[in-house]
C-alpha positions, 0 to 999 in steps of 0.5 A: 585113118578114119576121122572119129565120129561123135554120137550121142542117143536122141531121146524125148525130153520126158525120157530126159527127166529120168535120164533114160538114154541107154534105150534109144534107137537113133543117134545124133552127130556131135561137134564135141566128145562126151563120155558115155551116159553124159549127154543125150539129144532132143528135138525141140518143140517149144518156142520159149527159147527161139533165138538159141534153141528154135523149134525143130532144131536138135538140142544136145543136152550135157550132165557134165557141164555145170550151169552158170549165168547165160547158159541155156539149160534143161530143167524139171519144175515141180512134179511136171514130167516135161522138162523145160528149156530155159536161159539161167540168169542170176538177178542179185542173189537170185538164180532164174531160169527164163524164157526169150518170150514173156508167155512162158514162165520164169521159175525160181531155181530152189528145191522145186527145180532140177537142172537136168543139164546144160544145152551144148550145141544146137542144129537145125537141119533143113532138106533142100530136096 
């Protein structure tokens, strides 16, 4: 019998902000199985979290996973149309979204922050030819 292949749609972070994944024309093979419409992938362009999601890598976002401290999340802050990748941390009684690089803004989780999902997989592929 053939091995199962797990695929999620590839889209832009901006489309993920509205969770427009049904119109994807490209798919990414994942290690985990995700129910339809609960996960998608995008190419990381920011170096805000270069230790876990380096620029050029593919990040898989899952809506089914509940963010907990130390998870990497994709979130929309305020009225921005471009989501941000940040590490979800708890300091005392405050939940924060922080970057590896201090040049990037730290955001306090509250009414102006919508967490879209948790990064469950990353992959960096390089062509050798």
